MARTORRO-306178 format. One record per residue: residue number from 1; residue in one letter; x, y, z of N, C-alpha, C in turn. Coordinates in steps of 0.02 Angstrom, whole numbers. Layout:
  nr rest    n.X    n.Y    n.Z   ca.X   ca.Y   ca.Z    c.X    c.Y    c.Z
 NUM    a      X      Y      Z      X      Y      Z      X      Y      Z
...
***
This chain:
  nr rest    n.X    n.Y    n.Z   ca.X   ca.Y   ca.Z    c.X    c.Y    c.Z
   1    m   -535   1689    905   -536   1628    865   -476   1629    817
   2    k   -445   1571    809   -388   1565    764   -397   1504    720
   3    k   -405   1515    655   -410   1459    608   -340   1433    593
   4    r   -332   1368    593   -265   1339    583   -257   1310    513
   5    y   -197   1316    486   -181   1293    419   -122   1245    423
   6    l   -130   1186    394    -77   1136    393    -43   1138    325
   7    l     17   1168    324     53   1178    261    123   1147    264
   8    a    129   1093    302    192   1056    308    190    996    261
   9    p    249    968    243    250    913    194    233    844    224
  10    g    190    842    272    166    780    299    167    779    375
  11    p    108    767    406     44    754    373     19    816    335
  12    t    -23    802    286    -52    855    245   -128    857    258
  13    p   -162    910    235   -234    915    247   -273    856    218
  14    v   -328    839    252   -371    784    231   -437    812    205
  15    p   -458    794    145   -521    821    117   -581    803    161
  16    e   -631    846    160   -691    836    200   -725    770    182
  17    s   -726    752    118   -760    691     97   -726    629    125
  18    a   -659    631    130   -622    575    158   -633    571    234
  19    l   -635    629    266   -649    631    338   -717    602    353
  20    l   -767    620    313   -835    594    323   -838    519    311
  21    a   -802    496    261   -800    424    247   -771    386    307
  22    m   -718    415    336   -685    382    393   -725    388    458
  23    a   -774    434    459   -815    444    518   -873    395    522
  24    q   -883    356    470   -937    307    470   -922    251    521
  25    p   -974    217    545   -963    162    593   -914    111    565
  26    i   -870     87    607   -820     38    587   -852    -27    564
  27    i   -823    -59    515   -847   -125    493   -791   -175    502
  28    h   -809   -239    505   -760   -291    515   -720   -302    451
  29    h   -655   -316    460   -612   -322    402   -617   -390    367
  30    r   -646   -440    397   -654   -505    365   -727   -515    345
  31    t   -750   -468    304   -819   -470    280   -821   -454    205
  32    p   -873   -478    170   -879   -461     99   -883   -386     88
  33    q   -913   -350    135   -921   -278    128   -853   -242    126
  34    f   -809   -261    172   -744   -229    172   -701   -254    114
  35    s   -707   -318     97   -668   -345     41   -683   -308    -24
  36    e   -744   -287    -33   -763   -250    -93   -727   -182    -94
  37    i   -725   -149    -36   -690    -85    -31   -615    -95    -43
  38    f   -588   -148    -13   -517   -164    -19   -498   -176    -92
  39    k   -540   -214   -127   -528   -230   -197   -527   -167   -240
  40    e   -577   -125   -231   -581    -63   -271   -522    -17   -256
  41    t   -503    -13   -193   -447     30   -173   -382      5   -204
  42    a   -372    -61   -205   -312    -90   -234   -306    -73   -308
  43    e   -362    -75   -343   -362    -58   -414   -348     16   -426
  44    l   -376     59   -384   -363    131   -389   -290    148   -375
  45    l   -259    111   -330   -188    122   -316   -145    107   -378
  46    k   -163     57   -416   -127     41   -477   -129    101   -525
  47    y   -186    134   -527   -193    193   -571   -145    248   -551
  48    v   -139    262   -486    -95    315   -463    -21    295   -469
  49    f     -6    232   -456     63    208   -463     82    197   -536
  50    q     33    198   -581     44    187   -652     78    119   -664
  51    t     46     67   -638     73      0   -644     18    -52   -650
  52    k     36   -108   -680     -9   -166   -683      5   -213   -624
  53    q     58   -198   -587     77   -240   -530     31   -227   -471
  54    d     31   -275   -425     -6   -266   -363     26   -211   -321
  55    v    -15   -171   -289      9   -121   -242    -13   -143   -172
  56    l     34   -161   -131     19   -186    -64      3   -129    -17
  57    m    -45   -140     27    -64    -91     79    -43   -118    147
  58    l      0    -81    181     26   -102    246      4    -53    300
  59    a    -13    -79    358    -29    -37    415     37    -15    447
  60    a     64     41    422    129     66    443    139    136    414
  61    s    191    169    436    211    231    402    252    211    341
  62    g    271    259    301    309    243    240    373    206    254
  63    t    402    218    312    464    184    330    454    108    334
  64    g    394     87    351    379     15    352    387    -16    283
  65    a    364     20    231    372     -4    163    445     -2    142
  66    m    482     47    166    554     50    151    589    -11    182
  67    e    575    -24    246    606    -81    280    586   -146    247
  68    g    521   -153    230    498   -214    197    531   -225    129
  69    s    547   -172     95    580   -178     30    649   -209     37
  70    i    680   -195     93    747   -223    106    743   -294    133
  71    t    698   -307    180    694   -374    209    667   -426    161
  72    n    627   -405    113    597   -452     66    639   -467      5
  73    l    690   -426     -9    725   -432    -73    799   -450    -68
  74    f    827   -450     -7    899   -458     -2    918   -509     52
  75    s    981   -526     50   1011   -571     99   1068   -534    134
  76    p   1084   -553    196   1141   -521    230   1204   -526    187
  77    g   1240   -471    182   1301   -468    142   1290   -441     72
  78    d   1228   -437     49   1215   -408    -17   1238   -335    -18
  79    e   1262   -314    -76   1287   -246    -84   1235   -202   -119
  80    v   1224   -142    -91   1175    -96   -120   1206    -27   -124
  81    l   1181     13   -171   1205     81   -182   1152    129   -155
  82    v   1171    170   -107   1124    215    -74   1139    287    -94
  83    v   1089    321   -122   1096    392   -138   1076    431    -76
  84    n   1124    461    -43   1113    496     19   1116    571      7
  85    g   1057    600     -5   1054    672    -17   1011    708     34
  86    g    999    675     91    956    705    142    938    653    195
  87    k    894    671    240    877    627    296    846    561    274
  88    f    810    562    218    775    501    198    818    457    153
  89    g    864    488    116    914    448     82    958    413    133
  90    e    975    449    185   1014    420    240    978    360    271
  91    r    912    365    273    872    311    303    878    246    264
  92    w    881    250    197    891    190    157    954    153    180
  93    g   1008    191    189   1071    160    209   1068    131    279
  94    k   1037    167    325   1033    143    394    992     79    400
  95    i    937     75    363    897     13    365    937    -44    334
  96    s    970    -30    278   1010    -83    245   1062   -110    292
  97    e   1099    -66    324   1152    -89    369   1124   -124    431
  98    a   1065   -104    453   1034   -137    511   1019   -211    497
  99    y   1008   -227    433    993   -296    414   1052   -332    383
 100    g   1111   -304    392   1172   -340    371   1191   -332    299
 101    l   1162   -284    264   1182   -271    195   1243   -225    195
 102    k   1281   -227    142   1338   -182    135   1317   -123     92
 103    a   1311    -65    123   1289     -6     88   1348     34     62
 104    h   1347     50     -3   1395     95    -33   1360    163    -39
 105    w   1386    212     -4   1353    277      1   1376    325    -55
 106    l   1327    353    -90   1341    408   -137   1312    471   -105
 107    t   1355    511    -76   1333    570    -40   1324    629    -87
 108    v   1266    660    -82   1249    717   -124   1237    778    -79
 109    e   1263    835    -99   1251    896    -61   1176    907    -53
 110    w   1155    925      7   1084    936     20   1057    992    -26
 111    g   1002    978    -59    973   1025   -106    992   1010   -178
 112    k   1038    962   -187   1059    943   -255   1029    875   -273
 113    a   1029    860   -338   1007    795   -363   1068    754   -381
 114    i   1061    689   -379   1115    644   -397   1128    648   -473
 115    d   1190    647   -492   1210    646   -562   1207    573   -585
 116    p   1165    555   -635   1161    486   -658   1229    457   -678
 117    a   1274    500   -703   1340    477   -723   1380    449   -664
 118    v   1369    477   -605   1402    453   -545   1375    384   -526
 119    v   1311    375   -534   1280    310   -520   1305    258   -570
 120    k   1307    277   -633   1331    231   -685   1403    209   -671
 121    k   1445    255   -652   1514    239   -637   1519    189   -579
 122    a   1479    200   -527   1479    155   -470   1455     85   -489
 123    l   1405     81   -531   1379     17   -554   1429    -19   -599
 124    d   1461     18   -642   1510    -11   -688   1570    -39   -650
 125    e   1588     -5   -596   1647    -25   -558   1634    -82   -508
 126    n   1570    -94   -493   1554   -147   -445   1493   -186   -470
 127    q   1507   -243   -501   1453   -284   -530   1413   -321   -476
 128    n   1435   -316   -413   1400   -351   -359   1341   -311   -330
 129    i   1336   -248   -350   1282   -207   -323   1215   -232   -347
 130    k   1170   -246   -301   1106   -276   -317   1048   -226   -318
 131    a   1060   -165   -296   1006   -116   -297   1033    -45   -291
 132    v    997      1   -322   1008     72   -311    947     97   -273
 133    m    959    129   -216    905    155   -173    907    230   -174
 134    v    850    261   -187    848    333   -198    779    360   -182
 135    q    775    425   -169    711    460   -161    690    491   -227
 136    a    627    486   -244    602    525   -301    602    599   -281
 137    s    581    611   -220    579    679   -192    608    675   -122
 138    e    664    706   -111    695    706    -44    662    760     -2
 139    t    616    739     42    574    785     79    614    834    121
 140    s    670    812    148    709    855    193    745    912    156
 141    t    754    905     91    789    957     53    748    987     -3
 142    c    689    959    -15    644    983    -68    675    976   -138
 143    a    718    927   -146    750    914   -211    722    850   -241
 144    a    719    848   -308    695    788   -344    754    756   -380
 145    h    758    689   -377    811    652   -411    787    629   -480
 146    p    833    619   -527    815    600   -596    798    526   -603
 147    i    738    508   -583    719    437   -579    718    403   -648
 148    k    694    438   -698    691    408   -765    761    388   -789
 149    e    809    431   -778    878    417   -800    909    361   -758
 150    l    893    358   -694    919    304   -652    888    237   -671
 151    a    824    238   -689    791    176   -710    822    148   -773
 152    a    843    192   -818    876    170   -879    942    135   -864
 153    l    975    154   -810   1039    124   -791   1031     53   -763
 154    t    977     41   -728    967    -24   -695    926    -73   -736
 155    k    892    -48   -786    843    -88   -824    873   -153   -852
 156    d    932   -150   -879    962   -209   -911   1018   -241   -869
 157    r   1019   -224   -805   1067   -254   -759   1031   -299   -709
 158    d   1069   -342   -676   1041   -383   -622   1042   -341   -559
 159    c   1006   -286   -562   1008   -235   -510    940   -200   -508
 160    l    914   -189   -449    848   -158   -441    854    -83   -431
 161    l    805    -46   -455    797     24   -436    740     28   -386
 162    i    758     48   -324    709     52   -270    698    125   -254
 163    v    637    148   -262    622    219   -257    575    234   -199
 164    d    596    279   -157    552    308   -106    512    363   -140
 165    g    449    346   -154    405    395   -185    356    424   -136
 166    i    376    429    -73    329    450    -20    304    521    -32
 167    t    347    567    -56    323    632    -76    331    642   -151
 168    g    325    587   -188    330    591   -261    268    563   -295
 169    v    246    504   -273    188    472   -304    126    516   -294
 170    g     92    532   -349     34    574   -345     49    648   -347
 171    v    114    665   -352    135    735   -356    161    752   -425
 172    f    206    711   -451    231    720   -519    237    652   -553
 173    d    249    653   -617    246    592   -658    301    543   -638
 174    l    280    482   -616    326    428   -600    297    363   -627
 175    p    294    356   -692    262    296   -722    304    234   -708
 176    m    284    196   -659    324    140   -635    339     90   -691
 177    d    289     68   -726    299     17   -777    337     44   -838
 178    d    317    103   -861    349    131   -922    423    145   -911
 179    w    441    168   -853    511    186   -841    552    126   -818
 180    g    519     75   -792    557     17   -767    580     25   -695
 181    i    540     57   -654    554     62   -582    537     -5   -551
 182    d    582    -34   -513    571   -101   -486    533   -103   -421
 183    v    544    -54   -378    508    -50   -315    489     23   -303
 184    m    425     34   -288    403    102   -273    364    100   -208
 185    v    384    143   -161    348    146    -98    318    215    -89
 186    s    265    218    -49    235    283    -33    198    277     34
 187    g    168    333     55    133    334    119     71    376    116
 188    s     26    364    163    -41    393    159    -45    468    173
 189    q      3    494    213     -5    562    238     25    616    193
 190    k     37    599    131     67    648     85     16    665     30
 191    a     31    646    -33    -15    662    -87    -79    621    -86
 192    f    -80    568    -44   -140    527    -38   -192    558      9
 193    m   -174    615     40   -223    657     75   -256    623    134
 194    l   -219    584    172   -246    548    229   -203    560    291
 195    p   -228    540    350   -184    540    409   -129    488    400
 196    p    -77    491    440    -24    440    438    -52    372    458
 197    g    -19    319    435    -39    252    456    -41    200    403
 198    l    -38    219    339    -37    171    284     27    180    243
 199    a     56    124    225    113    124    179     95     82    118
 200    f    121    101     61    107     65     -2    172     45    -34
 201    v    171    -13    -67    231    -35   -103    211    -78   -162
 202    a    242    -66   -219    231   -106   -280    298   -131   -304
 203    l    299   -194   -327    360   -226   -352    352   -247   -424
 204    s    405   -239   -463    406   -264   -532    415   -340   -530
 205    e    405   -373   -587    417   -445   -591    490   -461   -576
 206    k    534   -417   -597    606   -425   -584    618   -425   -508
 207    a    585   -380   -473    593   -376   -401    564   -437   -366
 208    w    508   -462   -391    478   -522   -360    525   -582   -366
 209    k    565   -584   -419    613   -638   -426    668   -633   -373
 210    f    687   -572   -356    735   -562   -301    706   -589   -236
 211    q    641   -580   -228    608   -601   -166    614   -677   -155
 212    e    618   -715   -209    620   -788   -204    683   -813   -170
 213    t    738   -775   -173    801   -799   -144    824   -758    -84
 214    a    785   -708    -64    804   -665     -9    804   -703     58
 215    k    855   -692     99    862   -729    162    859   -685    225
 216    v    850   -620    216    842   -578    276    777   -599    311
 217    p    779   -610    377    718   -631    412    663   -579    407
 218    r    601   -602    405    543   -557    403    483   -593    431
 219    f    436   -556    455    373   -586    477    314   -541    458
 220    y    307   -485    492    249   -441    479    251   -412    409
 221    f    309   -386    390    316   -359    322    337   -414    274
 222    d    292   -461    263    305   -517    217    266   -504    153
 223    f    301   -479    102    267   -458     40    233   -517      4
 224    k    265   -575      6    236   -633    -27    169   -651      5
 225    k    167   -649     70    105   -664    106     52   -611     91
 226    e     72   -548     89     25   -494     75     -2   -500      3
 227    r     41   -518    -43     20   -525   -113    -31   -582   -119
 228    k    -19   -637    -85    -64   -694    -86   -133   -674    -59
 229    n   -134   -637     -4   -197   -616     26   -232   -563    -17
 230    l   -193   -522    -51   -222   -471    -94   -265   -502   -149
 231    k   -246   -562   -172   -285   -597   -223   -355   -614   -198
 232    d   -360   -620   -132   -425   -635   -101   -458   -572    -73
 233    n   -434   -515    -95   -462   -450    -75   -459   -439      1
 234    t   -403   -456     29   -393   -445    101   -319   -437    114
 235    s   -301   -430    178   -231   -422    197   -211   -479    243
 236    a   -146   -488    250   -121   -544    292   -138   -533    365
 237    y   -135   -471    388   -148   -455    458   -202   -401    461
 238    t   -222   -383    520   -275   -333    528   -258   -269    491
 239    p   -297   -249    443   -283   -187    406   -307   -126    444
 240    a   -285    -68    423   -309     -5    451   -375     12    416
 241    v   -428    -19    440   -493    -17    406   -516     54    390
 242    t   -516     96    440   -541    164    431   -500    203    380
 243    l   -434    195    383   -391    229    335   -402    205    264
 244    i   -413    140    255   -425    113    188   -491    138    161
 245    i   -541    145    203   -604    174    181   -594    246    159
 246    g   -553    284    197   -537    352    177   -495    354    114
 247    l   -449    306    108   -406    302     49   -447    293    -15
 248    r   -496    251    -11   -539    241    -70   -568    308    -93
 249    q   -592    348    -46   -622    412    -64   -570    460    -92
 250    a   -511    462    -62   -458    506    -86   -435    486   -157
 251    l   -430    421   -169   -410    398   -235   -463    413   -288
 252    l   -526    410   -269   -579    428   -315   -574    502   -334
 253    m   -553    544   -286   -543    615   -301   -486    625   -351
 254    i   -432    587   -342   -376    592   -388   -397    568   -458
 255    k   -434    513   -459   -457    486   -523   -503    536   -559
 256    e   -545    570   -521   -591    619   -550   -552    679   -579
 257    e   -502    701   -542   -461    756   -568   -420    734   -628
 258    g   -397    672   -626   -355    645   -679   -282    656   -662
 259    l   -240    605   -671   -170    611   -652   -135    670   -685
 260    e   -147    679   -749   -114    734   -785   -131    801   -754
 261    n   -195    811   -738   -216    874   -707   -188    880   -636
 262    t   -184    823   -601   -154    824   -534    -82    847   -537
 263    f    -45    820   -586     25    840   -593     31    914   -612
 264    k    -13    937   -655    -12   1008   -675    -27   1053   -616
 265    r    -74   1033   -574    -91   1074   -515    -30   1079   -468
 266    h      2   1023   -455     60   1024   -411    116   1067   -441
 267    d    125   1062   -506    177   1101   -539    163   1176   -533
 268    r    100   1194   -543     81   1265   -539     91   1292   -468
 269    l     69   1255   -418     77   1277   -349    151   1283   -330
 270    a    191   1235   -355    263   1236   -339    297   1296   -372
 271    r    282   1308   -436    313   1365   -470    294   1431   -437
 272    a    231   1435   -416    207   1497   -383    244   1508   -317
 273    t    254   1455   -280    288   1461   -215    361   1481   -224
 274    r    394   1450   -273    464   1468   -286    470   1541   -310
 275    a    424   1561   -353    425   1631   -378    415   1680   -321
 276    a    371   1663   -275    357   1706   -218    419   1713   -174
 277    a    452   1657   -160    511   1659   -118    565   1703   -150
 278    e    575   1695   -215    626   1734   -249    608   1808   -251
 279    a    543   1823   -257    521   1893   -257    533   1926   -189
 280    l    535   1885   -137    550   1911    -70    624   1910    -55
 281    g    665   1891   -104    737   1890    -95    761   1831    -54
 282    l    722   1778    -51    740   1719    -12    773   1667    -57
 283    k    830   1642    -37    869   1594    -76    838   1525    -72
 284    l    825   1495   -130    795   1428   -132    846   1375   -111
 285    l    822   1324    -77    866   1269    -55    885   1224   -113
 286    a    838   1212   -159    851   1167   -215    833   1201   -281
 287    p    870   1252   -301    851   1290   -361    860   1252   -426
 288    e    907   1204   -428    922   1170   -491    878   1109   -503
 289    s    855   1077   -450    814   1016   -458    758   1015   -407
 290    p    714   1066   -410    662   1071   -359    609   1018   -365
 291    s    584    995   -308    528    949   -307    463    989   -307
 292    n    412    961   -339    347    994   -339    306    977   -277
 293    a    337    940   -230    301    922   -168    307    977   -115
 294    a    365   1008   -112    377   1060    -61    433   1105    -84
 295    t    433   1166    -58    484   1214    -75    520   1235    -10
 296    g    586   1231    -12    627   1253     44    665   1316     26
 297    f    669   1362     74    709   1422     62    745   1441    127
 298    f    803   1474    118    842   1497    175    810   1560    205
 299    v    810   1564    271    784   1624    303    836   1679    296
 300    p    815   1743    299    863   1798    291    914   1800    348
 301    e    970   1830    334   1022   1840    385    992   1875    446
 302    g   1007   1849    505    982   1880    566    916   1854    590
 303    v    884   1811    550    819   1781    570    832   1709    590
 304    d    805   1690    647    810   1621    671    753   1580    640
 305    g    771   1532    598    720   1493    563    676   1453    610
 306    g    705   1428    665    665   1391    714    613   1435    746
 307    k    633   1496    765    585   1542    795    532   1564    745
 308    l    553   1571    681    505   1591    629    451   1538    620
 309    v    471   1474    615    423   1419    608    378   1416    669
 310    k    406   1425    729    367   1423    791    317   1481    792
 311    y    337   1540    771    292   1598    770    235   1586    721
 312    l    252   1562    662    201   1548    612    149   1499    640
 313    r    173   1447    673    127   1394    699     87   1418    760
 314    d    122   1445    809     89   1459    874     52   1525    875
 315    e     77   1575    840     45   1641    842     -2   1653    783
 316    m     18   1627    724    -22   1641    664    -66   1582    643
 317    g    -53   1523    673    -94   1464    658    -77   1431    592
 318    v    -17   1444    566      5   1417    502     64   1370    513
 319    t     54   1305    503    107   1256    515    146   1242    452
 320    m    211   1256    455    258   1238    402    312   1195    434
 321    a    365   1181    399    418   1139    426    484   1177    423
 322    g    527   1161    472    593   1191    472    645   1144    442
 323    g    707   1155    458    761   1114    431    782   1060    480
 324    q    819   1011    455    844    956    495    920    956    493
 325    d    950    925    543   1023    920    548   1056    988    540
 326    h   1104    995    493   1141   1057    487   1099   1114    459
 327    l   1038   1099    435    994   1152    410    944   1176    463
 328    k    948   1148    523    903   1167    576    911   1241    592
 329    g    856   1277    592    858   1349    607    877   1392    548
 330    k    890   1360    490    914   1398    432    864   1402    375
 331    i    816   1355    373    769   1353    317    697   1346    341
 332    v    652   1360    296    581   1346    304    559   1306    243
 333    r    517   1255    256    490   1215    201    414   1223    198
 334    v    391   1242    139    319   1252    127    296   1195     81
 335    a    245   1160    103    219   1105     62    167   1129     12
 336    h    159   1091    -41    106   1103    -90     90   1037   -124
 337    l     74    986    -83     57    920   -111     -7    894    -79
 338    g    -44    857   -119   -106    828    -93   -163    877    -98
 339    y   -200    886    -43   -260    927    -42   -241   1001    -33
 340    f   -207   1027    -83   -185   1097    -85   -212   1130   -148
 341    d   -230   1194   -142   -249   1231   -201   -221   1302   -199
 342    t   -245   1344   -243   -221   1412   -251   -214   1450   -185
 343    f   -267   1449   -146   -269   1494    -89   -231   1468    -28
 344    d   -212   1405    -29   -165   1380     21    -97   1414     11
 345    i    -79   1424    -52    -15   1456    -67    -17   1530    -48
 346    i    -73   1562    -61    -81   1633    -42    -73   1641     33
 347    v   -106   1596     71   -100   1597    145    -27   1588    165
 348    a      6   1539    134     75   1524    152    120   1585    141
 349    i    115   1615     83    160   1671     66    144   1732    107
 350    a     80   1748    114     60   1807    153     83   1800    226
 351    s     75   1740    254     96   1730    324    172   1735    331
 352    i    209   1711    282    282   1717    284    302   1791    283
 353    e    271   1829    239    286   1901    236    273   1934    303
 354    m    217   1919    334    198   1950    398    245   1927    454
 355    a    261   1862    455    304   1836    508    375   1863    502
 356    l    400   1869    442    467   1897    432    469   1970    457
 357    s    417   2006    443    413   2075    467    414   2077    543
 358    k    378   2032    574    376   2029    648    445   2011    676
 359    m    484   1973    636    551   1954    658    602   2009    646
 360    g    580   2066    620    625   2122    610    656   2127    541
 361    h    635   2084    495    661   2086    427    618   2133    385
 362    k    650   2176    347    613   2223    304    581   2186    247
 363    v    515   2191    241    477   2155    191    436   2203    148
 364    a    437   2192     83    393   2230     39    327   2191     36
 365    f    281   2210     80    218   2173     85    184   2165     16
 366    g    165   2104      2    129   2090    -60    174   2069   -118
 367    a    240   2078   -111    285   2061   -166    283   1986   -181
 368    g    287   1945   -129    284   1873   -139    216   1850   -162
 369    v    164   1878   -131     95   1860   -150     83   1877   -223
 370    a    104   1936   -245     93   1957   -314    128   1911   -363
 371    a    189   1891   -346    226   1846   -391    192   1778   -396
 372    a    166   1755   -340    129   1691   -340     65   1697   -380
 373    q     30   1752   -372    -35   1760   -406    -28   1757   -482
 374    q     26   1784   -508     35   1784   -580     35   1712   -608
 375    i     64   1666   -570     67   1596   -591      3   1559   -573
 376    l    -23   1572   -513    -83   1537   -490   -143   1552   -535
 377    l   -142   1610   -567   -197   1629   -611   -203   1582   -671
 378    e   -149   1546   -686   -151   1498   -742   -204   1444   -730
 379    g   -222   1431   -668   -269   1378   -653   -342   1397   -664
 380    y   -354   1458   -687   -422   1482   -697   -435   1500   -770
 381    k   -494   1486   -793   -512   1500   -863   -521   1575   -873
***
């Protein structure tokens, strides 16, 4: 028998209570019974997004909300500033260009965060830029960008700050209204502790005004239509009924823990993972601006990162993530977002120690685990 552990940055583990909620007999989506669930879920989403604005629920992956943010707010030829610090920053630019927008790329070394001064300079030099697109947490590099500082740059300009919070919302503090974030997107399979299939997006009043003049064609991802239907506690098209029922349960768990405690838990797990990696002599991918969603580290010289991830998954039953593009085979990414606690981190670190040893790397067994334990103990009275 082999018990399996899902420790990758998406999909993430689903709590038993959410699984049981989703296992109930399906109900019709155009009924008072489902509308009541939909209404409560929409209100709970506002709590997690820290906004008074509507949070739209779309039957899509997070990329659907990213694409919808572009099709609903811009016209062909509009100029946007894209922070490209990884695979998902790159995606902002690719979607923009696919719809005829002119993307100005700010390329950031993978594992680094964007310097707000660089963004300010670009905005000052080009008054035509209508949006800054950025990740709160760049999942491919495990780096976090300075969203609060970027929001301060766009707040008093005719320019939107559009944030991919797919591995940020529900992980660390991203107060949408207080900071002045204009568009925030996220997805179900990360800190929301669900299977893939739901995307979320919230727009500021400033962003809704952009929507009034946008000319990029759209149909399914029509935010105005979704907002209108949300007022009636329903969606424009067939919703992912089972996922929304599970989402309600997952959000209730977050509400019970409290956002502040949720952020503290993620911070503790992240610090423990980073300390463990360093205790094992593993170089962190994003040491200066680490995200609390996942930790990336370089594999030791002579170890094939692809084979290491495969061994962990297929032989030890522990699923983590490897690197993408030029980092393929060079790094391992360990998640700690959503339904994660102390002993998920212990499993992650212990399995890494054992797998590295199997790969021929000399390991001081327990060194990483011990370093993690010192921090993880903070979570206990």
